[in-house]
PDB file of N, CA, C and O in Angstrom:
ATOM      1  N   UNK A   1     117.537 175.226 -59.100  1.00  0.00           N
ATOM      2  CA  UNK A   1     117.432 175.036 -57.660  1.00  0.00           C
ATOM      3  C   UNK A   1     116.061 174.462 -57.292  1.00  0.00           C
ATOM      4  O   UNK A   1     115.935 173.664 -56.363  1.00  0.00           O
ATOM      5  N   UNK A   2     115.047 174.882 -58.036  1.00  0.00           N
ATOM      6  CA  UNK A   2     113.692 174.429 -57.752  1.00  0.00           C
ATOM      7  C   UNK A   2     113.551 172.925 -57.976  1.00  0.00           C
ATOM      8  O   UNK A   2     112.792 172.259 -57.272  1.00  0.00           O
ATOM      9  N   UNK A   3     114.273 172.396 -58.944  1.00  0.00           N
ATOM     10  CA  UNK A   3     114.201 170.971 -59.267  1.00  0.00           C
ATOM     11  C   UNK A   3     114.752 170.125 -58.120  1.00  0.00           C
ATOM     12  O   UNK A   3     114.195 169.071 -57.817  1.00  0.00           O
ATOM     13  N   UNK A   4     115.814 170.558 -57.491  1.00  0.00           N
ATOM     14  CA  UNK A   4     116.401 169.819 -56.370  1.00  0.00           C
ATOM     15  C   UNK A   4     115.451 169.787 -55.178  1.00  0.00           C
ATOM     16  O   UNK A   4     115.325 168.768 -54.500  1.00  0.00           O
ATOM     17  N   UNK A   5     114.794 170.896 -54.934  1.00  0.00           N
ATOM     18  CA  UNK A   5     113.846 170.945 -53.815  1.00  0.00           C
ATOM     19  C   UNK A   5     112.658 170.018 -54.066  1.00  0.00           C
ATOM     20  O   UNK A   5     112.164 169.370 -53.143  1.00  0.00           O
ATOM     21  N   UNK A   6     112.208 169.957 -55.305  1.00  0.00           N
ATOM     22  CA  UNK A   6     111.097 169.063 -55.633  1.00  0.00           C
ATOM     23  C   UNK A   6     111.500 167.600 -55.446  1.00  0.00           C
ATOM     24  O   UNK A   6     110.729 166.792 -54.927  1.00  0.00           O
ATOM     25  N   UNK A   7     112.715 167.276 -55.875  1.00  0.00           N
ATOM     26  CA  UNK A   7     113.193 165.907 -55.707  1.00  0.00           C
ATOM     27  C   UNK A   7     113.364 165.567 -54.236  1.00  0.00           C
ATOM     28  O   UNK A   7     113.065 164.446 -53.825  1.00  0.00           O
ATOM     29  N   UNK A   8     113.833 166.505 -53.445  1.00  0.00           N
ATOM     30  CA  UNK A   8     114.011 166.282 -52.019  1.00  0.00           C
ATOM     31  C   UNK A   8     112.661 166.080 -51.331  1.00  0.00           C
ATOM     32  O   UNK A   8     112.517 165.203 -50.480  1.00  0.00           O
ATOM     33  N   UNK A   9     111.686 166.886 -51.701  1.00  0.00           N
ATOM     34  CA  UNK A   9     110.344 166.736 -51.130  1.00  0.00           C
ATOM     35  C   UNK A   9     109.735 165.409 -51.547  1.00  0.00           C
ATOM     36  O   UNK A   9     109.077 164.755 -50.738  1.00  0.00           O
ATOM     37  N   UNK A  10     109.940 164.999 -52.790  1.00  0.00           N
ATOM     38  CA  UNK A  10     109.429 163.713 -53.245  1.00  0.00           C
ATOM     39  C   UNK A  10     110.111 162.566 -52.513  1.00  0.00           C
ATOM     40  O   UNK A  10     109.451 161.590 -52.157  1.00  0.00           O
ATOM     41  N   UNK A  11     111.413 162.660 -52.281  1.00  0.00           N
ATOM     42  CA  UNK A  11     112.142 161.627 -51.547  1.00  0.00           C
ATOM     43  C   UNK A  11     111.683 161.544 -50.101  1.00  0.00           C
ATOM     44  O   UNK A  11     111.527 160.447 -49.565  1.00  0.00           O
ATOM     45  N   UNK A  12     111.468 162.672 -49.469  1.00  0.00           N
ATOM     46  CA  UNK A  12     110.974 162.685 -48.089  1.00  0.00           C
ATOM     47  C   UNK A  12     109.571 162.082 -48.027  1.00  0.00           C
ATOM     48  O   UNK A  12     109.263 161.336 -47.098  1.00  0.00           O
ATOM     49  N   UNK A  13     108.735 162.389 -48.985  1.00  0.00           N
ATOM     50  CA  UNK A  13     107.389 161.810 -49.029  1.00  0.00           C
ATOM     51  C   UNK A  13     107.426 160.308 -49.226  1.00  0.00           C
ATOM     52  O   UNK A  13     106.661 159.582 -48.591  1.00  0.00           O
ATOM     53  N   UNK A  14     108.308 159.830 -50.099  1.00  0.00           N
ATOM     54  CA  UNK A  14     108.433 158.389 -50.341  1.00  0.00           C
ATOM     55  C   UNK A  14     108.939 157.664 -49.100  1.00  0.00           C
ATOM     56  O   UNK A  14     108.417 156.606 -48.746  1.00  0.00           O
ATOM     57  N   UNK A  15     109.933 158.211 -48.446  1.00  0.00           N
ATOM     58  CA  UNK A  15     110.457 157.599 -47.228  1.00  0.00           C
ATOM     59  C   UNK A  15     109.419 157.620 -46.105  1.00  0.00           C
ATOM     60  O   UNK A  15     109.327 156.673 -45.324  1.00  0.00           O
ATOM     61  N   UNK A  16     108.649 158.684 -46.026  1.00  0.00           N
ATOM     62  CA  UNK A  16     107.590 158.751 -45.014  1.00  0.00           C
ATOM     63  C   UNK A  16     106.515 157.701 -45.274  1.00  0.00           C
ATOM     64  O   UNK A  16     106.028 157.062 -44.341  1.00  0.00           O
ATOM     65  N   UNK A  17     106.150 157.525 -46.528  1.00  0.00           N
ATOM     66  CA  UNK A  17     105.157 156.505 -46.876  1.00  0.00           C
ATOM     67  C   UNK A  17     105.681 155.113 -46.543  1.00  0.00           C
ATOM     68  O   UNK A  17     104.930 154.277 -46.041  1.00  0.00           O
ATOM     69  N   UNK A  18     106.951 154.854 -46.814  1.00  0.00           N
ATOM     70  CA  UNK A  18     107.545 153.551 -46.475  1.00  0.00           C
ATOM     71  C   UNK A  18     107.550 153.333 -44.969  1.00  0.00           C
ATOM     72  O   UNK A  18     107.259 152.233 -44.499  1.00  0.00           O
ATOM     73  N   UNK A  19     107.875 154.363 -44.217  1.00  0.00           N
ATOM     74  CA  UNK A  19     107.889 154.249 -42.760  1.00  0.00           C
ATOM     75  C   UNK A  19     106.498 153.973 -42.215  1.00  0.00           C
ATOM     76  O   UNK A  19     106.341 153.140 -41.322  1.00  0.00           O
ATOM     77  N   UNK A  20     105.494 154.653 -42.733  1.00  0.00           N
ATOM     78  CA  UNK A  20     104.119 154.429 -42.302  1.00  0.00           C
ATOM     79  C   UNK A  20     103.689 153.005 -42.627  1.00  0.00           C
ATOM     80  O   UNK A  20     103.014 152.366 -41.819  1.00  0.00           O
ATOM     81  N   UNK A  21     104.068 152.499 -43.792  1.00  0.00           N
ATOM     82  CA  UNK A  21     103.717 151.129 -44.187  1.00  0.00           C
ATOM     83  C   UNK A  21     104.370 150.112 -43.265  1.00  0.00           C
ATOM     84  O   UNK A  21     103.721 149.154 -42.844  1.00  0.00           O
ATOM     85  N   UNK A  22     105.635 150.304 -42.949  1.00  0.00           N
ATOM     86  CA  UNK A  22     106.340 149.372 -42.063  1.00  0.00           C
ATOM     87  C   UNK A  22     105.727 149.396 -40.671  1.00  0.00           C
ATOM     88  O   UNK A  22     105.544 148.339 -40.068  1.00  0.00           O
ATOM     89  N   UNK A  23     105.411 150.552 -40.153  1.00  0.00           N
ATOM     90  CA  UNK A  23     104.795 150.648 -38.831  1.00  0.00           C
ATOM     91  C   UNK A  23     103.421 149.983 -38.836  1.00  0.00           C
ATOM     92  O   UNK A  23     103.068 149.293 -37.879  1.00  0.00           O
ATOM     93  N   UNK A  24     102.650 150.178 -39.888  1.00  0.00           N
ATOM     94  CA  UNK A  24     101.328 149.559 -39.985  1.00  0.00           C
ATOM     95  C   UNK A  24     101.437 148.036 -40.022  1.00  0.00           C
ATOM     96  O   UNK A  24     100.708 147.349 -39.305  1.00  0.00           O
ATOM     97  N   UNK A  25     102.335 147.502 -40.844  1.00  0.00           N
ATOM     98  CA  UNK A  25     102.500 146.050 -40.922  1.00  0.00           C
ATOM     99  C   UNK A  25     102.996 145.475 -39.598  1.00  0.00           C
ATOM    100  O   UNK A  25     102.554 144.400 -39.193  1.00  0.00           O
ATOM    101  N   UNK A  26     103.901 146.166 -38.922  1.00  0.00           N
ATOM    102  CA  UNK A  26     104.373 145.714 -37.618  1.00  0.00           C
ATOM    103  C   UNK A  26     103.228 145.699 -36.609  1.00  0.00           C
ATOM    104  O   UNK A  26     103.097 144.745 -35.842  1.00  0.00           O
ATOM    105  N   UNK A  27     102.404 146.733 -36.601  1.00  0.00           N
ATOM    106  CA  UNK A  27     101.289 146.800 -35.655  1.00  0.00           C
ATOM    107  C   UNK A  27     100.270 145.693 -35.913  1.00  0.00           C
ATOM    108  O   UNK A  27      99.769 145.081 -34.970  1.00  0.00           O
ATOM    109  N   UNK A  28      99.962 145.435 -37.178  1.00  0.00           N
ATOM    110  CA  UNK A  28      99.004 144.376 -37.509  1.00  0.00           C
ATOM    111  C   UNK A  28      99.550 143.018 -37.086  1.00  0.00           C
ATOM    112  O   UNK A  28      98.820 142.201 -36.524  1.00  0.00           O
ATOM    113  N   UNK A  29     100.831 142.773 -37.355  1.00  0.00           N
ATOM    114  CA  UNK A  29     101.445 141.503 -36.972  1.00  0.00           C
ATOM    115  C   UNK A  29     101.468 141.342 -35.462  1.00  0.00           C
ATOM    116  O   UNK A  29     101.164 140.264 -34.951  1.00  0.00           O
ATOM    117  N   UNK A  30     101.823 142.389 -34.748  1.00  0.00           N
ATOM    118  CA  UNK A  30     101.905 142.332 -33.290  1.00  0.00           C
ATOM    119  C   UNK A  30     100.518 142.113 -32.683  1.00  0.00           C
ATOM    120  O   UNK A  30     100.368 141.303 -31.768  1.00  0.00           O
ATOM    121  N   UNK A  31      99.516 142.817 -33.174  1.00  0.00           N
ATOM    122  CA  UNK A  31      98.169 142.641 -32.638  1.00  0.00           C
ATOM    123  C   UNK A  31      97.639 141.244 -32.923  1.00  0.00           C
ATOM    124  O   UNK A  31      96.947 140.668 -32.084  1.00  0.00           O
ATOM    125  N   UNK A  32      97.946 140.695 -34.075  1.00  0.00           N
ATOM    126  CA  UNK A  32      97.518 139.339 -34.405  1.00  0.00           C
ATOM    127  C   UNK A  32      98.186 138.332 -33.471  1.00  0.00           C
ATOM    128  O   UNK A  32      97.547 137.376 -33.031  1.00  0.00           O
ATOM    129  N   UNK A  33      99.458 138.537 -33.170  1.00  0.00           N
ATOM    130  CA  UNK A  33     100.174 137.640 -32.277  1.00  0.00           C
ATOM    131  C   UNK A  33      99.638 137.747 -30.854  1.00  0.00           C
ATOM    132  O   UNK A  33      99.506 136.730 -30.174  1.00  0.00           O
ATOM    133  N   UNK A  34      99.332 138.930 -30.398  1.00  0.00           N
ATOM    134  CA  UNK A  34      98.799 139.120 -29.042  1.00  0.00           C
ATOM    135  C   UNK A  34      97.438 138.453 -28.920  1.00  0.00           C
ATOM    136  O   UNK A  34      97.130 137.855 -27.889  1.00  0.00           O
ATOM    137  N   UNK A  35      96.626 138.549 -29.956  1.00  0.00           N
ATOM    138  CA  UNK A  35      95.287 137.957 -29.917  1.00  0.00           C
ATOM    139  C   UNK A  35      95.363 136.433 -29.873  1.00  0.00           C
ATOM    140  O   UNK A  35      94.588 135.796 -29.160  1.00  0.00           O
ATOM    141  N   UNK A  36      96.286 135.846 -30.624  1.00  0.00           N
ATOM    142  CA  UNK A  36      96.403 134.386 -30.641  1.00  0.00           C
ATOM    143  C   UNK A  36      97.056 133.848 -29.380  1.00  0.00           C
ATOM    144  O   UNK A  36      96.807 132.700 -29.014  1.00  0.00           O
ATOM    145  N   UNK A  37      97.879 134.631 -28.707  1.00  0.00           N
ATOM    146  CA  UNK A  37      98.544 134.166 -27.495  1.00  0.00           C
ATOM    147  C   UNK A  37      97.580 134.056 -26.325  1.00  0.00           C
ATOM    148  O   UNK A  37      97.882 133.376 -25.344  1.00  0.00           O
ATOM    149  N   UNK A  38      96.439 134.701 -26.405  1.00  0.00           N
ATOM    150  CA  UNK A  38      95.489 134.681 -25.302  1.00  0.00           C
ATOM    151  C   UNK A  38      94.743 133.354 -25.213  1.00  0.00           C
ATOM    152  O   UNK A  38      94.082 133.090 -24.209  1.00  0.00           O
ATOM    153  N   UNK A  39      94.835 132.521 -26.237  1.00  0.00           N
ATOM    154  CA  UNK A  39      94.140 131.248 -26.215  1.00  0.00           C
ATOM    155  C   UNK A  39      94.828 130.298 -25.234  1.00  0.00           C
ATOM    156  O   UNK A  39      96.018 130.427 -24.949  1.00  0.00           O
ATOM    157  N   UNK A  40      94.047 129.341 -24.724  1.00  0.00           N
ATOM    158  CA  UNK A  40      94.577 128.373 -23.779  1.00  0.00           C
ATOM    159  C   UNK A  40      95.572 127.446 -24.484  1.00  0.00           C
ATOM    160  O   UNK A  40      95.335 126.987 -25.601  1.00  0.00           O
ATOM    161  N   UNK A  41      96.664 127.190 -23.817  1.00  0.00           N
ATOM    162  CA  UNK A  41      97.692 126.309 -24.361  1.00  0.00           C
ATOM    163  C   UNK A  41      97.393 124.888 -23.889  1.00  0.00           C
ATOM    164  O   UNK A  41      97.191 124.676 -22.693  1.00  0.00           O
ATOM    165  N   UNK A  42      97.359 123.915 -24.790  1.00  0.00           N
ATOM    166  CA  UNK A  42      97.076 122.543 -24.360  1.00  0.00           C
ATOM    167  C   UNK A  42      98.217 121.989 -23.510  1.00  0.00           C
ATOM    168  O   UNK A  42      99.379 122.347 -23.701  1.00  0.00           O
ATOM    169  N   UNK A  43      97.873 121.125 -22.583  1.00  0.00           N
ATOM    170  CA  UNK A  43      98.886 120.520 -21.736  1.00  0.00           C
ATOM    171  C   UNK A  43      99.689 119.495 -22.540  1.00  0.00           C
ATOM    172  O   UNK A  43      99.178 118.905 -23.491  1.00  0.00           O
ATOM    173  N   UNK A  44     100.928 119.295 -22.154  1.00  0.00           N
ATOM    174  CA  UNK A  44     101.785 118.365 -22.876  1.00  0.00           C
ATOM    175  C   UNK A  44     101.304 116.928 -22.698  1.00  0.00           C
ATOM    176  O   UNK A  44     101.471 116.109 -23.601  1.00  0.00           O
ATOM    177  N   UNK A  45     100.713 116.612 -21.556  1.00  0.00           N
ATOM    178  CA  UNK A  45     100.254 115.247 -21.309  1.00  0.00           C
ATOM    179  C   UNK A  45      99.087 114.875 -22.220  1.00  0.00           C
ATOM    180  O   UNK A  45      98.856 113.691 -22.466  1.00  0.00           O
ATOM    181  N   UNK A  46      98.362 115.843 -22.717  1.00  0.00           N
ATOM    182  CA  UNK A  46      97.224 115.563 -23.590  1.00  0.00           C
ATOM    183  C   UNK A  46      97.687 115.060 -24.962  1.00  0.00           C
ATOM    184  O   UNK A  46      96.884 114.515 -25.719  1.00  0.00           O
ATOM    185  N   UNK A  47      98.952 115.233 -25.284  1.00  0.00           N
ATOM    186  CA  UNK A  47      99.472 114.804 -26.579  1.00  0.00           C
ATOM    187  C   UNK A  47      99.815 113.315 -26.607  1.00  0.00           C
ATOM    188  O   UNK A  47      99.925 112.721 -27.680  1.00  0.00           O
ATOM    189  N   UNK A  48      99.980 112.724 -25.445  1.00  0.00           N
ATOM    190  CA  UNK A  48     100.374 111.319 -25.375  1.00  0.00           C
ATOM    191  C   UNK A  48      99.155 110.418 -25.309  1.00  0.00           C
ATOM    192  O   UNK A  48      98.109 110.806 -24.790  1.00  0.00           O
ATOM    193  N   UNK A  49      99.302 109.207 -25.843  1.00  0.00           N
ATOM    194  CA  UNK A  49      98.233 108.217 -25.763  1.00  0.00           C
ATOM    195  C   UNK A  49      98.150 107.718 -24.321  1.00  0.00           C
ATOM    196  O   UNK A  49      99.176 107.632 -23.645  1.00  0.00           O
ATOM    197  N   UNK A  50      96.947 107.388 -23.835  1.00  0.00           N
ATOM    198  CA  UNK A  50      96.838 106.894 -22.458  1.00  0.00           C
ATOM    199  C   UNK A  50      97.573 105.563 -22.305  1.00  0.00           C
ATOM    200  O   UNK A  50      97.564 104.720 -23.203  1.00  0.00           O
ATOM    201  N   UNK A  51      98.201 105.400 -21.157  1.00  0.00           N
ATOM    202  CA  UNK A  51      98.959 104.189 -20.876  1.00  0.00           C
ATOM    203  C   UNK A  51      97.992 103.126 -20.373  1.00  0.00           C
ATOM    204  O   UNK A  51      97.245 103.343 -19.419  1.00  0.00           O
ATOM    205  N   UNK A  52      98.023 101.978 -21.033  1.00  0.00           N
ATOM    206  CA  UNK A  52      97.156 100.886 -20.607  1.00  0.00           C
ATOM    207  C   UNK A  52      97.928  99.997 -19.644  1.00  0.00           C
ATOM    208  O   UNK A  52      99.152  99.899 -19.737  1.00  0.00           O
ATOM    209  N   UNK A  53      97.220  99.346 -18.715  1.00  0.00           N
ATOM    210  CA  UNK A  53      97.930  98.481 -17.762  1.00  0.00           C
ATOM    211  C   UNK A  53      98.613  97.327 -18.484  1.00  0.00           C
ATOM    212  O   UNK A  53      98.141  96.850 -19.516  1.00  0.00           O
ATOM    213  N   UNK A  54      99.727  96.895 -17.923  1.00  0.00           N
ATOM    214  CA  UNK A  54     100.488  95.800 -18.530  1.00  0.00           C
ATOM    215  C   UNK A  54      99.699  94.496 -18.469  1.00  0.00           C
ATOM    216  O   UNK A  54      98.950  94.270 -17.519  1.00  0.00           O
ATOM    217  N   UNK A  55      99.861  93.638 -19.473  1.00  0.00           N
ATOM    218  CA  UNK A  55      99.106  92.380 -19.547  1.00  0.00           C
ATOM    219  C   UNK A  55      99.578  91.377 -18.505  1.00  0.00           C
ATOM    220  O   UNK A  55      98.812  90.492 -18.122  1.00  0.00           O
ATOM    221  N   UNK A  56     100.823  91.491 -18.033  1.00  0.00           N
ATOM    222  CA  UNK A  56     101.361  90.520 -17.090  1.00  0.00           C
ATOM    223  C   UNK A  56     100.948  90.808 -15.650  1.00  0.00           C
ATOM    224  O   UNK A  56     101.115  89.942 -14.791  1.00  0.00           O
ATOM    225  N   UNK A  57     100.435  91.954 -15.366  1.00  0.00           N
ATOM    226  CA  UNK A  57     100.055  92.289 -13.996  1.00  0.00           C
ATOM    227  C   UNK A  57      98.756  91.571 -13.631  1.00  0.00           C
ATOM    228  O   UNK A  57      97.813  91.561 -14.422  1.00  0.00           O
ATOM    229  N   UNK A  58      98.699  90.975 -12.449  1.00  0.00           N
ATOM    230  CA  UNK A  58      97.476  90.284 -12.032  1.00  0.00           C
ATOM    231  C   UNK A  58      96.357  91.283 -11.724  1.00  0.00           C
ATOM    232  O   UNK A  58      96.618  92.393 -11.261  1.00  0.00           O
ATOM    233  N   UNK A  59      95.143  90.892 -11.977  1.00  0.00           N
ATOM    234  CA  UNK A  59      93.994  91.742 -11.708  1.00  0.00           C
ATOM    235  C   UNK A  59      93.729  91.786 -10.220  1.00  0.00           C
ATOM    236  O   UNK A  59      93.811  90.756  -9.551  1.00  0.00           O
ATOM    237  N   UNK A  60      93.419  92.926  -9.699  1.00  0.00           N
ATOM    238  CA  UNK A  60      93.117  93.080  -8.274  1.00  0.00           C
ATOM    239  C   UNK A  60      91.637  92.824  -8.022  1.00  0.00           C
ATOM    240  O   UNK A  60      90.778  93.218  -8.810  1.00  0.00           O
ATOM    241  N   UNK A  61      91.360  92.161  -6.917  1.00  0.00           N
ATOM    242  CA  UNK A  61      89.938  91.881  -6.610  1.00  0.00           C
ATOM    243  C   UNK A  61      89.179  93.099  -6.166  1.00  0.00           C
ATOM    244  O   UNK A  61      87.985  93.011  -5.878  1.00  0.00           O
TER     245      UNK A  61
END
């Protein structure tokens, strides 16, 4: 009977360690994502090359 209790305690300890590891990795990932989201997002217009005036248009005085 003592052997079963030892195995059960070892299994509970292993599952607890796995749960703590998963929670820790989730927290680290979430905090890293929150920190990076605070940065300014570039505007979409900044990705395009500036439009130059057409060559056929007459110059204005």
